[in-house]
Each structure stands twice: as structure tokens, then as C-alpha cells.
C-alpha positions as MATLAB code, in Angstrom:
seq = 'MESTLIKKFGTESPNGLNERTDELKKSITPIVVPYSKDSNSFCHATRKLANKYNVCKSKIITAHSRHKNLKDILAPSKLPDISK';
ca = [
      42.709   63.918  130.006;
      39.186   64.469  131.259;
      39.476   68.262  131.186;
      40.755   68.080  127.599;
      37.723   66.033  126.517;
      35.358   68.377  128.369;
      36.808   71.351  126.456;
      36.797   69.474  123.141;
      33.183   68.307  123.317;
      31.853   71.301  125.247;
      30.292   69.215  128.012;
      29.770   70.251  131.627;
      32.302   69.260  134.232;
      31.108   67.055  137.109;
      30.414   68.583  140.521;
      33.699   67.668  142.190;
      33.414   63.940  141.664;
      36.385   63.549  139.326;
      38.600   66.393  140.463;
      41.997   65.444  141.787;
      43.122   66.654  145.182;
      46.521   68.224  145.787;
      47.711   64.965  147.373;
      47.104   63.047  144.146;
      48.787   65.687  141.976;
      52.148   65.033  143.632;
      54.426   62.737  141.729;
      55.094   59.263  143.057;
      58.402   57.390  142.947;
      58.044   53.614  143.322;
      60.711   51.374  144.808;
      60.170   48.138  142.868;
      61.441   45.048  144.670;
      60.622   41.336  144.451;
      58.373   40.306  147.305;
      60.158   38.682  150.234;
      60.039   38.827  154.009;
      62.876   41.410  154.053;
      61.634   43.687  151.258;
      59.316   45.676  153.510;
      62.075   46.584  155.985;
      64.440   47.425  153.107;
      61.926   49.809  151.551;
      61.121   51.393  154.909;
      64.815   52.089  155.522;
      65.231   53.443  151.988;
      62.263   55.813  152.390;
      63.579   56.959  155.774;
      67.024   57.784  154.341;
      65.555   59.489  151.271;
      63.368   61.709  153.453;
      66.231   62.452  155.862;
      68.577   63.659  153.104;
      65.879   65.188  150.830;
      66.855   62.929  147.951;
      63.441   62.893  146.352;
      60.690   65.528  146.455;
      57.978   63.100  145.374;
      56.212   60.555  147.561;
      58.071   57.224  147.702;
      55.977   54.043  147.687;
      56.813   50.346  147.667;
      55.835   48.282  144.610;
      56.350   44.536  144.710;
      57.144   42.656  141.527;
      56.034   39.122  140.818;
      58.527   36.259  140.956;
      58.841   33.870  138.042;
      57.382   30.531  139.013;
      57.960   27.104  137.494;
      55.044   27.498  135.068;
      56.566   30.713  133.657;
      59.904   28.997  133.119;
      58.636   25.718  131.611;
      55.638   26.998  129.620;
      56.100   30.653  128.646;
      52.982   32.383  127.382;
      54.807   34.160  124.531;
      55.212   32.287  121.271;
      58.353   32.682  119.175;
      58.127   34.904  116.089;
      58.103   32.590  113.027;
      57.706   35.333  110.423;
      61.491   35.840  110.108;
];
């Protein structure tokens, strides 16, 4: 995105401050799991198996999702659509 805007507006590129390294150019595959005491060991085992059998060429990371709490269930923040 930044390189496109630099070309479009004809500005100078920064001196290495905003350039991405090769490590960041690799794609990332998240394993999204709800947070629990066992989720970390599950994701570690999944990453280990995926690397062992070359299932995925991208880097695998763990992403924890948020649980619904009582407030989300009793008082949802979304209002129903009344225009119908």
C-alpha cells in the first residue's frame, strides 16, 4: 500500500524505516481457539504435527478468541433492524 502511494504522489521513500523484512513477508496461518488452560498445549501439538508433515508452508501462530460472557448474552450491543 505504501509503495503504491509513493508512486502515485511521487514522494520519496523512507530510509528503511517502513520496509518489510523477509520474515514479515511470509504468510501467517492462525489457529483460532477459545482461551482455556488446554488451548496452548493443543496449539503446540498442532504446530508440531503440521511442521513434521509439511502441511503448511506458512508460519502457524495461535490466536485466542474471546468467550461470550453474561453481559454479551443478556445485553447484546447490536440493536435489531426495525426498518423491515
